[in-house]
Backbone as CSV, one residue per row, in Angstrom:
resi,resn,N_x,N_y,N_z,CA_x,CA_y,CA_z,C_x,C_y,C_z
1,MET,105.357,78.147,108.031,104.091,78.698,107.498,103.378,79.391,108.581
2,ILE,102.953,80.652,108.178,102.318,81.528,109.020,100.723,81.255,108.899
3,GLU,100.088,80.908,109.797,98.592,80.549,109.832,97.745,81.711,110.385
4,ASN,96.492,81.660,109.883,95.520,82.638,110.278,95.921,84.121,110.238
5,ALA,96.806,84.456,109.254,97.067,85.872,108.968,96.085,86.488,108.389
6,VAL,96.008,87.930,108.553,95.125,88.728,107.833,95.985,89.725,106.925
7,LEU,95.654,89.800,105.710,96.380,90.686,104.712,95.449,91.757,104.190
8,ILE,95.810,93.027,104.406,95.100,94.203,103.993,95.927,95.028,103.018
9,ALA,95.397,95.077,101.782,96.101,95.702,100.708,95.297,96.936,100.240
10,GLY,95.803,97.862,99.647,95.113,99.035,99.082,95.976,100.049,98.647
11,PRO,95.494,101.046,97.855,96.290,102.354,97.516,96.507,103.198,98.727
12,THR,97.472,103.984,98.586,97.770,105.040,99.508,96.616,105.873,99.757
13,ALA,96.439,106.265,101.160,95.409,107.257,101.556,94.004,106.525,101.561
14,SER,93.885,105.214,101.474,92.750,104.510,101.462,92.049,104.269,102.827
15,GLY,92.913,104.345,103.824,92.400,104.083,105.231,92.758,102.779,105.744
16,LYS,93.688,101.998,104.991,94.084,100.681,105.345,94.824,100.523,106.788
17,SER,95.643,101.536,107.088,96.493,101.461,108.269,95.443,101.663,109.556
18,GLY,94.528,102.454,109.424,93.601,102.423,110.623,92.748,101.151,110.739
19,LEU,92.315,100.585,109.603,91.620,99.328,109.501,92.397,98.229,110.173
20,ALA,93.660,98.131,109.721,94.535,97.108,110.278,94.646,97.182,111.762
21,ALA,94.801,98.422,112.274,95.003,98.534,113.792,93.683,98.204,114.418
22,ASP,92.525,98.528,113.952,91.327,98.250,114.538,91.102,96.734,114.586
23,ILE,91.347,96.034,113.463,91.158,94.580,113.368,92.196,93.935,114.333
24,ALA,93.520,94.368,114.439,94.526,93.789,115.298,94.111,93.976,116.753
25,ARG,93.574,94.999,117.130,93.023,95.262,118.587,91.978,94.322,118.903
26,ARG,90.949,94.045,117.846,89.864,93.158,118.100,90.251,91.808,118.247
27,ILE,91.251,91.434,117.566,91.692,89.833,117.528,92.792,89.678,118.463
28,GLY,93.419,90.745,119.143,94.509,90.490,120.091,95.785,90.294,119.195
29,GLY,95.848,90.841,117.940,96.904,90.640,116.969,97.962,91.570,117.003
30,VAL,98.878,91.670,116.125,99.903,92.624,115.760,99.793,93.197,114.352
31,VAL,100.290,94.361,114.187,100.289,94.892,112.837,101.693,94.665,112.267
32,VAL,101.792,94.250,110.901,103.093,94.224,110.398,103.056,95.023,108.933
33,ASN,104.114,95.855,108.925,104.167,96.787,107.860,104.485,95.950,106.432
34,ALA,103.660,96.294,105.287,103.932,95.651,104.075,103.959,96.864,103.115
35,ASP,104.618,97.998,103.417,104.841,99.168,102.497,106.214,99.357,102.436
36,SER,106.864,99.441,101.301,108.228,99.451,101.028,108.866,100.827,101.409
37,MET,107.991,101.932,101.617,108.563,103.176,102.032,108.495,103.401,103.610
38,GLN,107.470,102.699,104.205,107.232,102.867,105.607,108.328,102.147,106.327
39,VAL,109.216,101.420,105.765,110.296,100.761,106.419,111.447,101.686,106.815
40,TYR,111.489,102.804,106.167,112.585,103.808,106.404,112.396,104.782,107.480
41,SER,113.441,105.043,108.225,113.414,105.961,109.341,113.398,107.291,108.660
42,THR,113.464,108.410,109.319,113.563,109.836,108.890,112.208,110.181,108.233
43,LEU,111.521,109.435,107.338,110.370,109.838,106.694,109.095,109.478,107.274
44,ARG,108.874,109.578,108.654,107.637,109.093,109.219,106.513,109.844,108.697
45,ILE,106.519,111.284,108.662,105.312,112.090,108.322,105.147,111.716,106.766
46,LEU,106.150,111.929,105.964,105.874,111.893,104.522,105.390,110.476,103.911
47,THR,105.815,109.403,104.612,105.321,108.095,104.282,104.016,107.716,105.022
48,ALA,103.474,108.629,105.914,102.255,108.320,106.642,102.414,107.207,107.573
49,ARG,103.634,107.019,108.098,104.003,105.880,109.155,103.208,106.282,110.347
50,PRO,102.631,105.222,111.094,101.959,105.388,112.263,102.936,106.042,113.305
51,SER,102.403,107.020,114.267,103.114,107.635,115.303,103.592,106.532,116.327
52,GLU,104.495,107.089,117.247,104.881,106.114,118.248,103.799,105.625,119.169
53,ALA,102.889,106.531,119.435,101.719,106.150,120.189,100.861,105.150,119.539
54,GLU,100.419,105.393,118.092,99.726,104.378,117.416,100.389,103.137,117.103
55,ALA,101.602,103.161,117.096,102.449,101.887,116.865,102.553,101.078,118.166
56,ALA,102.123,101.613,119.237,102.321,100.863,120.474,101.139,100.006,120.759
57,ASN,99.935,100.434,120.298,98.655,99.803,120.645,97.728,99.754,119.478
58,PRO,97.597,98.688,118.829,98.422,97.344,119.012,99.966,97.408,118.581
59,PRO,100.776,96.594,119.058,102.127,96.564,118.603,102.342,96.615,116.964
60,HIS,103.140,97.395,116.476,103.425,97.316,115.202,104.860,96.969,114.845
61,TYR,105.043,96.208,113.784,106.440,95.720,113.468,106.865,96.086,112.104
62,LEU,108.196,96.334,111.940,108.818,96.373,110.532,108.492,97.931,110.002
63,TYR,108.403,98.788,111.049,108.172,100.310,110.634,109.421,101.078,110.973
64,GLY,110.049,101.792,110.122,111.043,102.715,110.422,112.228,102.192,111.007
65,HIS,112.525,100.856,110.582,113.726,100.227,111.085,114.881,100.152,110.085
66,VAL,114.699,100.712,109.033,115.838,100.724,107.906,116.375,102.086,107.715
67,ASP,117.539,102.198,107.734,118.314,103.559,107.413,118.102,103.932,105.926
68,PRO,117.789,105.199,105.589,117.509,105.453,104.171,118.822,105.232,103.303
69,ALA,119.950,105.030,103.910,121.168,104.848,103.012,121.142,103.513,102.498
70,ILE,120.189,102.532,102.988,120.237,101.294,102.615,119.059,100.936,101.587
71,ALA,119.530,100.294,100.560,118.419,99.904,99.470,117.657,98.607,99.838
72,HIS,116.743,98.755,100.739,115.896,97.714,101.266,115.186,96.979,100.097
73,SER,115.160,95.670,99.961,114.454,95.073,98.932,113.317,94.265,99.350
74,THR,112.597,93.531,98.502,111.527,92.671,98.862,111.973,91.489,99.534
75,GLY,113.213,91.008,99.091,113.739,89.779,99.722,114.224,90.192,101.141
76,ALA,114.706,91.377,101.269,115.181,91.661,102.703,113.875,91.872,103.662
77,TRP,112.816,92.302,103.130,111.693,92.465,103.865,111.071,91.061,104.167
78,LEU,111.062,90.272,103.098,110.636,88.823,103.438,111.479,88.166,104.583
79,ARG,112.886,88.501,104.545,113.699,87.901,105.697,113.301,88.442,106.889
80,ASP,112.908,89.729,107.112,112.525,90.431,108.237,111.211,89.763,108.828
81,VAL,110.452,89.382,107.964,109.105,88.657,108.334,109.434,87.258,108.847
82,ALA,110.233,86.622,108.214,110.663,85.293,108.598,111.446,85.351,109.917
83,GLY,112.143,86.357,110.295,112.730,86.646,111.522,111.792,86.772,112.615
84,LEU,110.721,87.402,112.299,109.542,87.616,113.289,108.894,86.308,113.601
85,ALA,108.688,85.589,112.454,108.025,84.304,112.624,108.871,83.280,113.440
86,ARG,110.121,83.299,113.329,111.040,82.426,114.020,110.904,82.668,115.670
87,THR,110.554,83.952,116.009,110.426,84.228,117.406,109.197,83.642,117.995
88,GLY,108.324,83.102,117.216,107.101,82.650,117.775,105.871,83.680,117.898
89,LEU,106.328,84.918,117.477,105.408,85.990,117.659,103.948,85.636,116.990
90,PHE,103.955,85.183,115.767,102.832,84.932,115.020,101.932,83.817,115.608
91,GLU,102.512,82.952,116.288,101.856,81.801,117.017,101.105,82.315,118.333
92,ARG,101.640,83.420,118.848,100.956,83.994,120.159,100.022,85.000,119.766
93,ARG,100.213,85.706,118.619,99.387,86.882,118.265,99.201,86.937,116.683
94,ARG,97.987,86.922,116.417,97.710,86.826,114.868,98.301,88.103,114.010
95,PRO,99.062,87.876,113.004,99.494,88.975,112.274,98.642,89.648,111.322
96,VAL,98.596,90.896,111.371,97.862,91.653,110.239,98.762,92.332,109.428
97,PHE,98.947,91.871,108.221,99.916,92.455,107.219,99.103,93.609,106.577
98,VAL,99.789,94.805,106.447,99.043,95.914,105.880,99.999,96.809,105.007
99,GLY,99.627,97.178,103.817,100.329,98.008,103.030,100.021,98.227,101.576
100,GLY,100.798,98.783,100.779,100.345,99.059,99.409,101.277,98.751,98.394
101,THR,102.429,97.856,98.880,103.464,97.330,98.016,103.026,95.905,97.554
102,GLY,102.631,95.935,96.163,102.181,94.678,95.667,103.274,93.582,95.765
103,LEU,104.452,93.865,95.514,105.484,92.819,95.444,105.728,92.167,96.904
104,TYR,105.375,92.964,97.812,105.491,92.359,99.171,104.489,91.308,99.401
105,PHE,103.283,91.706,99.002,102.146,90.616,99.182,102.371,89.489,98.231
106,SER,102.902,89.744,97.165,103.126,88.578,96.185,104.116,87.699,96.783
107,ALA,105.227,88.176,97.416,106.280,87.454,97.901,105.787,86.773,99.123
108,LEU,104.899,87.342,99.833,104.339,86.798,101.183,103.413,85.584,100.723
109,MET,102.741,85.654,99.653,101.766,84.546,99.426,102.372,83.446,98.375
110,LYS,103.348,83.855,97.523,104.027,82.981,96.516,105.357,82.589,96.715
111,GLY,106.067,83.487,97.482,107.543,83.317,97.685,108.242,84.069,96.577
112,LEU,109.522,84.018,96.651,110.380,84.656,95.668,111.246,83.764,94.903
113,PRO,111.708,84.289,93.602,112.494,83.360,92.866,113.860,83.259,93.480
114,ASP,114.661,82.153,93.062,115.901,81.912,93.710,116.886,82.736,92.859
115,PHE,117.084,84.004,93.061,118.090,84.665,92.425,119.518,84.348,92.919
116,PRO,120.442,84.404,91.871,121.825,84.227,92.428,122.466,85.256,93.186
117,GLU,123.448,85.039,94.075,124.129,85.999,94.885,124.977,86.940,93.800
118,ILE,124.888,88.133,93.989,125.584,88.996,93.079,126.935,89.564,93.674
119,PRO,128.082,89.190,92.995,129.301,89.590,93.543,129.341,91.025,93.514
120,PRO,130.237,91.600,94.545,130.415,93.105,94.643,130.924,93.737,93.361
121,SER,131.801,93.095,92.665,132.358,93.534,91.346,131.242,93.836,90.324
122,VAL,130.392,92.974,90.244,129.268,92.956,89.246,128.391,94.071,89.658
123,ARG,128.039,94.164,90.936,127.064,95.127,91.377,127.753,96.448,91.116
124,GLU,128.992,96.743,91.458,129.675,98.072,91.193,129.773,98.350,89.713
125,LYS,129.862,97.350,88.900,130.051,97.621,87.518,128.712,98.167,86.994
126,TRP,127.561,97.643,87.280,126.373,98.208,86.825,125.959,99.456,87.434
127,ARG,126.255,99.513,88.772,125.997,100.932,89.363,126.850,102.078,88.695
128,HIS,128.036,101.719,88.356,128.871,102.789,87.615,128.246,103.090,86.163
129,ALA,127.781,101.985,85.609,127.119,102.260,84.242,125.988,103.058,84.291
130,LEU,125.076,102.925,85.519,123.868,103.604,85.645,124.267,105.058,85.939
131,ALA,125.359,105.427,86.635,125.698,106.759,86.987,126.260,107.405,85.713
132,GLY,127.016,106.674,84.807,127.625,107.146,83.528,126.682,107.292,82.492
133,ASP,125.899,106.357,82.209,125.004,106.193,80.954,123.628,106.492,81.166
134,GLY,123.133,106.447,82.420,121.716,106.815,82.663,120.773,105.607,82.636
135,ALA,119.613,105.621,83.141,118.740,104.683,83.180,118.126,104.172,81.906
136,ALA,117.902,105.179,81.013,117.260,105.003,79.621,118.284,104.078,78.911
137,ARG,119.497,104.381,78.901,120.495,103.686,78.129,120.567,102.205,78.554
138,LEU,120.636,102.027,80.019,120.731,100.722,80.379,119.239,99.836,80.211
139,HIS,118.232,100.674,80.113,117.019,99.913,79.702,116.993,99.309,78.345
140,SER,117.742,100.025,77.464,117.885,99.476,76.102,118.838,98.335,76.095
141,VAL,119.782,98.347,76.978,120.705,97.158,76.922,119.876,95.980,77.568
142,LEU,119.125,96.256,78.613,118.173,95.096,79.029,117.177,94.648,78.103
143,ALA,116.696,95.663,77.188,115.762,95.112,76.278,116.312,94.221,75.180
144,GLU,117.585,94.366,75.004,118.346,93.455,74.069,118.471,92.196,74.752
145,ARG,118.896,92.132,75.989,119.190,90.841,76.706,117.999,90.128,77.182
146,ASP,116.898,90.881,77.515,115.840,90.257,78.148,114.544,91.114,77.869
147,PRO,114.060,90.969,76.731,112.840,91.848,76.305,111.567,91.891,77.274
148,ALA,111.408,90.440,77.755,110.196,90.459,78.652,110.428,91.313,79.956
149,ALA,111.614,91.245,80.486,111.900,91.949,81.680,111.984,93.418,81.472
150,ALA,112.383,93.830,80.356,112.358,95.261,80.004,111.180,95.908,79.863
151,ARG,110.030,95.034,79.280,108.730,95.512,79.101,108.040,95.773,80.521
152,GLY,108.442,95.098,81.576,107.932,95.165,82.826,108.533,96.291,83.774
153,ILE,109.640,96.968,83.172,110.224,97.848,84.071,110.270,99.251,83.411
154,ASN,109.856,100.204,84.205,109.896,101.617,83.677,111.174,102.034,83.215
155,PRO,111.403,102.699,82.113,112.713,103.083,81.639,113.502,104.037,82.515
156,THR,112.756,104.697,83.512,113.366,105.509,84.433,113.812,104.899,85.800
157,ASP,113.330,103.566,86.002,113.597,102.924,87.144,115.061,102.346,87.155
158,GLY,115.927,103.136,87.558,117.399,102.698,87.490,117.734,101.510,88.350
159,GLN,117.166,101.534,89.532,117.491,100.496,90.495,116.860,99.062,89.843
160,ARG,115.702,99.054,89.481,115.188,97.743,89.025,115.804,97.319,87.732
161,ILE,116.239,98.174,86.843,117.020,97.804,85.627,118.277,97.253,86.000
162,VAL,119.066,97.853,86.875,120.288,97.414,87.443,120.144,96.044,87.835
163,ARG,119.204,95.878,88.695,118.935,94.507,89.302,118.919,93.480,88.274
164,ALA,117.980,93.669,87.390,117.760,92.758,86.301,119.148,92.508,85.472
165,LEU,119.849,93.536,85.219,120.960,93.301,84.421,122.004,92.544,85.183
166,GLU,122.162,92.701,86.570,122.958,91.978,87.503,122.671,90.493,87.404
167,VAL,121.355,90.089,87.549,120.956,88.844,87.494,121.185,88.161,86.238
168,CYS,120.999,88.756,85.120,121.271,88.337,83.735,122.824,87.964,83.644
169,GLU,123.596,88.886,84.042,125.043,88.583,83.938,125.520,87.438,84.790
170,VAL,125.152,87.436,86.043,125.645,86.303,86.968,125.000,84.981,86.539
171,SER,123.586,84.923,86.234,123.102,83.613,86.037,123.403,83.165,84.570
172,GLY,123.705,84.061,83.741,123.803,83.606,82.289,122.468,83.482,81.556
173,GLY,121.280,83.573,82.319,120.106,83.339,81.778,119.351,84.756,81.645
174,LYS,118.052,84.664,81.843,117.087,85.831,81.707,116.531,86.037,83.072
175,PHE,116.591,87.275,83.445,115.780,87.690,84.724,114.382,87.368,84.705
176,SER,113.734,87.517,83.627,112.292,87.207,83.481,111.942,85.804,83.791
177,ASP,112.893,84.879,83.160,112.717,83.427,83.566,112.823,83.114,84.994
178,LEU,113.860,83.610,85.491,114.102,83.234,86.990,112.998,83.932,87.883
179,ARG,112.487,85.029,87.480,111.461,85.618,88.315,110.179,84.696,88.179
180,ALA,110.006,84.050,86.936,108.669,83.235,86.784,108.817,82.047,87.759
181,SER,109.975,81.703,88.157,110.105,80.440,88.964,110.117,80.826,90.479
182,GLU,108.869,81.177,90.981,108.792,81.539,92.313,108.814,80.244,93.215
183,GLY,109.314,80.553,94.512,109.234,79.597,95.512,107.897,79.367,96.195
184,SER,107.910,78.973,97.536,106.691,78.729,98.151,106.457,79.886,99.034
185,GLY,105.069,80.289,99.258,104.772,81.352,100.072,105.046,81.200,101.662
186,MET,104.758,82.134,102.297,105.028,82.274,103.726,103.749,82.150,104.561
187,VAL,102.689,82.446,103.989,101.443,82.379,104.661,100.530,81.217,104.151
188,ASP,99.897,80.701,105.038,98.817,79.565,104.777,97.775,80.217,104.110
189,MET,97.539,80.031,102.812,96.484,80.599,102.091,95.077,79.952,102.543
190,THR,95.085,78.764,103.021,93.877,78.150,103.464,93.222,78.650,104.813
191,THR,94.060,79.416,105.535,93.642,80.061,106.836,93.744,81.497,106.755
192,MET,94.290,82.114,105.735,94.394,83.407,105.594,93.142,84.143,105.345
193,ARG,92.970,85.557,105.881,91.852,86.218,105.473,92.330,87.524,104.801
194,GLY,91.822,87.875,103.575,92.408,88.866,102.776,91.270,90.101,102.512
195,ILE,91.764,91.247,102.551,90.960,92.443,102.320,91.604,93.341,101.440
196,VAL,91.011,93.868,100.376,91.507,94.866,99.375,90.554,96.111,99.473
197,LEU,91.253,97.277,99.865,90.473,98.533,99.875,90.331,99.067,98.390
198,GLU,89.209,99.447,97.935,89.040,100.025,96.579,88.119,101.306,96.645
199,PRO,88.713,102.478,97.221,87.823,103.572,97.468,87.480,104.150,96.131
200,LYS,86.305,104.973,96.186,85.769,105.639,95.076,86.826,106.623,94.687
201,ARG,86.994,106.844,93.303,88.146,107.510,92.749,88.203,108.998,93.342
202,GLN,86.942,109.650,93.278,87.098,111.063,93.605,87.331,111.350,95.165
203,LEU,86.877,110.364,96.006,87.117,110.385,97.423,88.681,110.234,97.593
204,LEU,89.222,109.412,96.856,90.632,109.081,97.068,91.417,110.202,96.711
205,ARG,90.955,110.778,95.601,91.854,112.008,95.236,91.708,113.227,96.077
206,GLU,90.671,113.400,96.695,90.496,114.444,97.636,91.293,114.055,98.992
207,ARG,91.356,112.863,99.304,92.046,112.358,100.604,93.535,112.495,100.283
208,ILE,93.986,112.215,99.213,95.418,112.398,98.850,95.799,113.902,99.005
209,GLU,95.082,114.803,98.360,95.556,116.134,98.545,95.471,116.705,99.932
210,ASN,94.437,116.421,100.639,94.243,116.832,101.948,95.388,116.228,102.856
211,ARG,95.625,115.034,102.685,96.726,114.379,103.525,98.068,114.979,103.248
212,LEU,98.495,115.245,101.926,99.654,115.866,101.686,99.811,117.225,102.328
213,ARG,98.716,117.994,102.251,98.751,119.263,102.833,99.058,119.241,104.473
214,GLN,98.296,118.230,104.869,98.453,118.158,106.602,99.900,117.571,106.690
215,MET,100.485,116.832,105.892,101.861,116.240,106.036,102.791,117.596,106.042
216,VAL,102.674,118.496,105.249,103.391,119.646,105.305,103.372,120.521,106.500
217,ARG,102.079,120.600,106.969,101.802,121.331,108.196,102.434,120.641,109.366
218,ASP,102.509,119.371,109.262,103.133,118.460,110.437,104.533,118.403,110.480
219,GLY,105.262,118.872,109.376,106.709,118.722,109.450,107.292,118.041,108.305
220,ALA,106.766,117.700,107.259,107.338,116.893,106.181,108.561,117.606,105.552
221,LEU,108.458,119.010,105.428,109.632,119.744,105.006,110.991,119.520,105.810
222,ASP,110.717,119.396,107.022,111.913,119.186,107.967,112.481,117.822,107.661
223,GLU,111.492,116.855,107.424,112.109,115.428,107.145,112.852,115.441,105.966
224,VAL,112.431,116.058,104.816,113.078,116.127,103.608,114.350,116.859,103.614
225,ASP,114.389,118.005,104.370,115.657,118.667,104.598,116.736,117.790,105.326
226,THR,116.333,117.119,106.292,117.130,116.221,106.935,117.720,115.054,106.071
227,LEU,116.885,114.565,105.275,117.248,113.625,104.346,118.248,114.038,103.340
228,LEU,117.929,115.304,102.752,118.832,115.936,101.773,120.230,116.290,102.370
229,ARG,120.358,116.626,103.608,121.533,117.026,104.287,122.696,115.799,104.259
230,ARG,121.991,114.635,104.233,122.924,113.462,104.308,123.619,113.045,103.004
231,GLY,123.199,113.748,101.880,123.903,113.606,100.547,123.718,112.267,100.001
232,LEU,122.732,111.632,100.176,122.718,110.282,99.623,122.460,110.097,98.238
233,ASP,122.641,108.949,97.745,122.581,108.659,96.333,121.102,108.819,95.973
234,PRO,120.881,109.734,94.844,119.404,109.839,94.468,118.625,108.687,94.009
235,ASP,119.379,107.553,93.472,118.843,106.437,93.273,118.463,105.478,94.320
236,LEU,118.702,105.825,95.415,118.173,104.917,96.579,116.701,105.055,96.782
237,PRO,116.133,104.014,97.091,114.591,103.894,97.125,114.059,105.021,98.159
238,ALA,114.664,105.371,99.171,114.115,106.379,100.227,114.194,107.647,99.593
239,MET,114.970,107.925,98.606,115.141,109.275,97.999,114.147,109.348,96.978
240,LYS,113.521,108.191,96.486,112.413,108.232,95.517,111.020,108.321,96.138
241,ALA,110.868,108.349,97.446,109.725,108.274,98.131,108.898,109.637,97.569
242,ILE,107.546,109.418,97.236,106.874,110.497,96.647,106.739,111.666,97.727
243,GLY,107.118,112.830,97.171,107.056,114.037,97.963,108.496,114.489,98.149
244,VAL,109.504,113.681,98.247,110.818,113.920,98.570,111.392,114.844,97.454
245,ARG,111.251,114.392,96.152,111.785,115.261,95.158,111.088,116.517,94.857
246,GLU,109.788,116.543,95.035,109.082,117.653,94.899,109.253,118.739,95.939
247,LEU,109.323,118.204,97.212,109.532,119.252,98.305,110.982,119.666,98.281
248,ALA,111.868,118.873,97.772,113.197,119.323,97.645,113.383,120.453,96.673
249,ARG,112.582,120.424,95.577,112.627,121.564,94.605,112.056,122.789,95.240
250,TYR,111.149,122.721,96.152,110.703,123.929,96.845,111.889,124.461,97.740
251,LEU,112.581,123.551,98.461,113.600,123.928,99.384,114.760,124.580,98.647
252,ALA,114.861,124.196,97.410,115.916,124.725,96.471,115.586,126.009,95.887
253,GLY,114.268,126.496,95.972,113.838,127.600,95.495,113.233,127.601,93.936
254,GLU,113.177,126.254,93.457,112.680,126.110,92.150,111.266,126.406,91.954
255,PHE,110.473,126.071,92.995,108.991,126.123,93.030,108.494,126.831,94.230
256,SER,107.234,127.355,94.122,106.642,127.836,95.347,106.207,126.571,96.148
257,LEU,105.683,126.759,97.379,105.340,125.483,98.207,104.108,124.908,97.603
258,ASP,103.045,125.787,97.098,101.799,125.385,96.671,102.189,124.505,95.409
259,GLU,103.230,124.958,94.543,103.481,124.282,93.172,104.043,122.896,93.455
260,ALA,104.939,122.872,94.631,105.608,121.554,94.971,104.565,120.606,95.387
261,ILE,103.547,121.182,96.299,102.537,120.294,96.871,101.762,119.740,95.691
262,GLN,101.430,120.624,94.774,100.483,120.104,93.631,101.211,118.987,92.835
263,LEU,102.532,119.164,92.647,103.309,118.147,91.975,103.388,116.794,92.680
264,ALA,103.376,116.912,94.049,103.439,115.670,94.791,102.055,115.010,94.857
265,VAL,100.966,115.816,94.850,99.625,115.336,94.752,99.438,114.567,93.490
266,ILE,99.799,115.097,92.337,99.667,114.486,90.998,100.544,113.106,91.052
267,ALA,101.711,113.180,91.600,102.514,111.985,91.591,101.876,110.825,92.489
268,THR,101.281,111.347,93.612,100.624,110.460,94.495,99.419,109.769,93.835
269,ARG,98.728,110.588,93.193,97.382,110.048,92.547,97.793,108.976,91.515
270,GLN,98.913,109.390,90.812,99.347,108.525,89.749,99.873,107.129,90.206
271,TYR,100.454,107.172,91.413,100.890,106.042,92.185,99.691,105.218,92.683
272,ALA,98.675,105.815,93.186,97.487,105.255,93.692,96.835,104.471,92.606
273,LYS,96.758,105.060,91.489,96.222,104.507,90.294,96.923,103.228,89.935
274,ARG,98.179,103.217,89.924,98.965,102.034,89.701,98.791,100.959,90.712
275,GLN,98.722,101.367,91.912,98.567,100.443,93.028,97.194,99.640,92.847
276,SER,96.084,100.415,92.586,94.732,99.948,92.563,94.734,98.893,91.206
277,THR,95.474,99.288,90.098,95.434,98.320,89.076,96.097,96.990,89.341
278,TRP,97.098,97.074,90.134,97.971,95.843,90.511,97.057,95.127,91.399
279,PHE,96.502,95.653,92.426,95.741,94.869,93.293,94.407,94.175,92.616
280,ARG,93.866,95.022,91.689,92.708,94.545,90.989,93.049,93.226,90.128
281,HIS,94.236,93.215,89.502,94.585,92.028,88.609,95.433,90.985,89.345
282,GLN,96.185,91.329,90.331,97.230,90.420,90.870,96.591,89.752,92.222
283,ILE,95.830,90.383,92.967,95.321,89.700,94.236,94.413,88.703,94.023
284,PRO,94.430,87.518,94.678,93.527,86.404,94.528,91.976,86.897,94.874
285,GLN,91.300,86.058,94.060,89.804,86.483,94.114,89.270,86.168,95.570
286,GLY,89.826,85.470,96.376,89.374,85.097,97.632,89.365,86.319,98.505
287,PHE,90.049,87.463,98.225,90.040,88.556,99.097,88.794,89.356,99.086
288,ALA,88.314,89.838,100.215,87.137,90.711,100.287,87.471,92.173,99.700
289,ARG,86.630,92.676,98.828,86.915,93.955,98.230,85.827,94.935,98.732
290,ILE,86.406,95.967,99.383,85.418,97.011,100.115,85.872,98.311,99.707
291,ALA,84.919,99.210,99.673,85.366,100.732,99.337,85.774,101.548,100.394
292,SER,85.553,101.182,101.690,85.968,101.869,102.724,86.154,100.959,104.029
293,PRO,86.972,101.459,104.964,87.111,100.617,106.176,85.778,100.359,106.950
294,ALA,84.840,101.321,106.686,83.552,101.250,107.314,82.718,100.140,106.999
295,GLU,83.068,99.633,105.780,82.219,98.429,105.200,82.773,97.113,105.718
296,TRP,83.851,96.994,106.436,84.204,95.860,107.084,83.578,95.452,108.278
297,THR,82.960,94.224,108.261,82.227,93.909,109.426,82.863,92.714,110.036
298,GLY,83.952,92.071,109.497,84.734,90.972,110.125,83.996,89.720,109.964
């Protein structure tokens, strides 16, 4: 059990990374990534991952340590956190978990369901079905087998649809039922301090656009080009990072750069809205809710 942890959640571009670093410096702690895209190498700029200098003081963990060819999961991230805990790091220095991935925070506080191990043959079967039939068709299959699970998954999210179908097949039951049977959390909720950033909507919209344009100036196009040259499966999580698909279409000559940026801005704003909604309804009431990092007094 991790005691005295600090958890900072919020939508993209809300300023949570800077707040986490500031708090970690003040308490002599370390920053631990809780963002599913910032785990990947290659996309440092496009995922707003801290620079090497920023990640050195205070020390940052679980950033950029996963190759984009790997489909990193919530369970894998939780195992990474457990690995850090076993070293005694969190007993020496308080951890400040920061990110925008709701499932990571849920797993940290509540644990994960005990899903069965998926045999390679089953995994390959559904991956092949996804490639041949498409996500929408598999979503309809899931809707027949597990309506509750299907309602909670976007029909275009092939990876999550396949995961649910794999679990249904191997367990012989429903993905939604297993997911409801969560284990125990990793952080001690009685000693934890939580913060949710809830920026004003217009300010967040402006920050998102300004940041995306700065990302392009800083070299985001080179990152996307490097990723595309690897010829990875487009259904891999890293390939779905916001901005990859949009900037790839610019590189392919389908859009002007400004059109691609605007599409990425729209996608980011939609994502930030979904994040805010999740944190508003799923994060415990004990979390402090602030509009900006400047409001945090500790």
